[in-house]
C-alpha positions, -999 to 999 in steps of 0.1 A, spaced: -76 542 -103 -68 535 -66 -38 511 -64 -50 498 -30 -86 489 -38 -89 490 -76 -118 514 -78 -122 543 -103 -150 569 -101 -169 546 -78 -166 515 -101 -145 485 -94 -120 483 -123 -96 457 -109 -102 433 -81 -72 441 -61 -80 417 -33 -81 387 -57 -48 398 -72 -32 402 -38 -44 367 -28 -31 351 -59 3 368 -55 6 358 -19 -2 321 -28 24 323 -55 51 337 -32 44 312 -5 47 283 -31 79 297 -43 94 301 -8 85 264 -1 101 252 -33 133 271 -25 134 257 10 128 222 -2 156 225 -28 180 239 -2 174 210 22 179 184 -5 211 201 -16 224 200 20 217 163 22 235 157 -12 266 175 0 272 153 30 270 120 11 297 107 -11 286 103 -47 281 66 -56 280 53 -20 249 44 -1 264 54 32 260 88 48 297 92 54 313 125 52 338 131 23 368 136 48 363 101 62 363 83 28 392 59 21 418 74 -2 421 42 -24 386 45 -39 392 76 -60 386 73 -97 406 92 -123 388 103 -154 408 110 -184 403 143 -202 388 141 -237 411 148 -267 411 183 -280 399 190 -315 428 195 -340 437 231 -348 424 242 -382 450 254 -406 443 289 -419 446 289 -457 441 322 -476 411 327 -497 412 331 -534 428 365 -544 439 371 -508 475 377 -499 491 355 -474 
């Protein structure tokens, strides 16, 4: 079978033009989605989370920082020997 046209012994086995068209459309849609995602990420990076302003993080007032406490760690389990096991 010819990989360029999809013919084998004079018969069309696979419609390579249709496959190429579908692949091209899929690749274009993927590129547009990636470009749209990158622009939205760039807009999100410039804004301060929780503010409606478009100020840069460097120009934010220092007194408005919020400290989040770390969650407590789980207690360590004690290792007890199994039955008939030396400790």
